[in-house]
C-alpha positions in Angstrom: -5.2 58.9 -46.1 -5.5 62.7 -46.7 -6.0 62.3 -50.4 -9.4 61.3 -51.9 -8.2 60.8 -55.5 -5.1 60.4 -57.6 -4.4 61.3 -61.2 -1.6 60.0 -63.3 0.2 61.1 -66.4 0.4 58.5 -69.1 3.4 58.6 -71.4 6.6 58.4 -69.3 4.7 57.6 -66.1 2.5 54.6 -66.7 3.7 53.6 -70.2 6.9 53.7 -72.1 5.5 54.7 -75.5 8.7 56.1 -77.0 9.3 53.3 -79.4 5.8 53.7 -81.0 6.2 57.5 -81.1 9.6 57.2 -82.7 8.3 54.7 -85.3 5.3 57.0 -86.2 7.7 59.9 -86.5 10.0 57.9 -88.7 7.2 56.9 -91.0 5.8 60.4 -91.1 9.1 62.1 -91.9 9.8 59.5 -94.6 6.4 60.0 -96.2 6.7 63.8 -96.4 10.4 63.7 -97.4 11.8 65.4 -94.3 15.1 64.6 -92.7 15.0 61.7 -90.2 15.1 62.0 -86.4 16.8 59.6 -84.0 14.8 57.9 -81.3 16.8 60.0 -78.8 15.7 63.2 -80.5 12.1 62.0 -80.5 12.5 61.2 -76.8 13.5 64.8 -76.1 10.6 66.2 -78.2 7.8 64.4 -76.2 5.9 66.4 -73.5 3.6 69.0 -74.9 1.4 66.9 -77.1 1.2 65.6 -80.6 1.3 68.8 -82.5 4.4 70.1 -80.7 6.1 66.7 -81.2 5.5 66.9 -84.9 6.6 70.5 -85.1 9.8 69.7 -83.3 10.5 66.9 -85.6 10.2 69.3 -88.6 12.2 72.2 -87.1 15.8 72.5 -88.1 17.1 76.0 -89.2 13.5 77.3 -89.0 10.1 76.0 -88.0 7.7 74.5 -90.6 5.0 76.5 -92.3 1.4 76.1 -91.1 0.7 74.1 -94.3 3.7 71.8 -93.8 2.8 71.2 -90.2 -0.8 70.3 -91.0 0.3 67.8 -93.7 2.8 66.3 -91.2 0.3 66.1 -88.4 -2.2 64.3 -90.7 0.5 61.8 -91.7 1.6 61.3 -88.1 -2.0 60.5 -87.0 -2.3 57.8 -89.6 1.0 56.2 -88.8 0.6 56.4 -85.0 -2.9 55.0 -85.2 -1.4 51.9 -86.9 1.5 51.4 -84.4 -0.1 52.7 -81.2 0.6 50.1 -78.5 2.6 47.8 -80.7 6.0 48.5 -79.0 4.7 50.2 -75.8 5.6 48.6 -72.5 4.3 49.1 -69.0 6.9 50.5 -66.7 8.1 48.3 -63.9 6.1 48.7 -60.7 3.1 50.3 -62.4 0.7 47.3 -62.1 1.7 46.7 -58.4 1.3 50.4 -57.8 -2.1 50.8 -59.5 -3.4 47.7 -57.6 -2.5 49.3 -54.3 -4.0 52.6 -55.2 -7.2 50.9 -56.4 -7.4 48.8 -53.3 -7.2 52.0 -51.2 -10.6 53.1 -52.5 -9.4 56.3 -53.9 -10.9 57.5 -57.2 -8.3 57.3 -60.0 -7.8 59.2 -63.3 -5.4 59.7 -66.2 -4.5 63.2 -67.3 -2.4 63.2 -70.5 -1.5 65.5 -73.4 -2.0 62.6 -75.8 -5.0 63.1 -78.2 -8.1 61.3 -77.2 -8.2 59.2 -80.4 -5.1 57.4 -79.1 -5.5 57.5 -75.3 -8.4 55.2 -74.5 -7.4 52.7 -77.3 -3.9 52.5 -75.8 -5.2 52.0 -72.2 -7.5 49.2 -73.4 -4.8 47.6 -75.4 -2.4 47.6 -72.4 -5.0 46.3 -70.0 -5.1 49.5 -67.9 -8.5 51.0 -68.7 -10.3 49.3 -65.8 -8.3 51.1 -63.2 -9.5 54.6 -64.0 -12.7 56.5 -63.2 -11.9 59.3 -65.6 -9.5 59.9 -68.6 -8.7 63.4 -69.6 -6.8 63.6 -73.0 -4.9 66.4 -74.7 -8.1 67.5 -76.6 -10.6 67.0 -73.8 -10.3 70.6 -72.6 -9.3 73.8 -74.4 -5.8 73.6 -72.8 -3.1 71.0 -72.3 -0.7 70.6 -69.3 1.1 72.6 -68.0 -2.2 74.6 -67.9 -4.2 73.5 -64.8 -7.5 73.0 -66.7 -7.0 69.2 -67.5 -6.4 68.4 -63.9 -9.2 70.6 -62.7 -11.5 69.0 -65.2 -10.6 65.5 -63.8 -11.2 66.7 -60.3 -14.6 68.0 -61.2 -15.6 64.7 -62.7 -14.2 62.8 -59.8 -16.1 65.1 -57.4 -13.0 65.9 -55.4 -11.5 69.2 -54.4 -8.2 69.8 -56.1 -6.3 70.1 -52.8 -7.5 66.5 -52.0 -6.2 65.2 -55.3 -2.6 64.0 -55.8 -1.1 64.1 -59.3 1.8 61.9 -60.3 3.8 62.5 -63.5 7.3 62.5 -65.0 7.8 66.1 -66.1 7.8 69.7 -65.2 4.6 70.1 -67.1 2.9 67.7 -64.7 4.3 69.5 -61.7 3.4 73.0 -63.0 -0.1 71.9 -64.0 -0.8 70.2 -60.6 0.5 73.1 -58.5 -1.5 75.6 -60.6 -4.6 73.5 -60.0 -3.9 73.4 -56.3 -2.9 69.8 -56.2 0.3 68.2 -54.7 2.6 66.8 -57.4 4.8 63.7 -57.0 7.2 62.9 -59.8 8.9 59.7 -61.0 12.4 60.0 -62.3 12.3 57.6 -65.3 10.1 59.4 -67.8 10.7 61.8 -70.7 10.5 65.5 -69.5 12.0 66.8 -72.8 15.4 65.6 -71.8 15.6 67.4 -68.5 15.7 65.4 -65.3 12.9 66.2 -62.9 14.3 68.3 -60.0 13.3 67.1 -56.6 13.0 70.7 -55.5 10.2 71.4 -58.0 7.9 68.5 -56.9 6.4 67.6 -53.5 8.1 64.2 -53.6 10.4 62.4 -56.0 9.4 58.8 -55.9 11.0 55.7 -57.5 7.7 54.2 -58.7 3.9 54.2 -58.0 4.2 51.9 -55.0 6.6 54.3 -53.4 4.3 57.1 -54.3 1.5 55.4 -52.4 3.7 54.9 -49.3 4.7 58.5 -49.4 1.1 59.6 -49.7 0.2 57.7 -46.6 2.5 59.9 -44.6 1.2 63.2 -45.9 -0.4 65.5 -43.4 -1.5 69.1 -43.7 0.4 71.6 -41.7 
């Protein structure tokens, strides 16, 4: 195989975390006395990390003040820490896909915009932590996806050139981050992506699941 490592997005790619996120948002909004948001709204707000999720929950006619946002973020952190993993499920095909990738001998990583205080706890809770050689969270580097730095950071730790790493995610942020880092980007169609379907023209391959991604990667050759 051409690739020497593979990195995966977390929310919307490996794990369906929306029920936990929606519950934490519900509890946060209730605590601070803000109007509620539906699970569908929360679904469309996910993608650029916790702070943006909270800000979007609070934004109606106008965005919240810095003080309001800070209070809400502190509340969300407390509530999400309590529910993290409780309602989360592993997407179909993920375990079979991770098993095949692991058996191939490639180094593997997670690159997510989720804060580190939630990421590794969730991976452990869901039984996925053992698959990965590196975990890069939303606060590991100075920037989040779609900036390339989180993926570049993972490649440095894995000891792999970015052009020999494949990144797999569910959103335009994953695709843009991977391409900016010099990696190929495969996308799954079942994730969040802020309510916008992933366009097959944007990514290097649109794959049904992680096993299909592996089969597609086997066929990749440089021109």
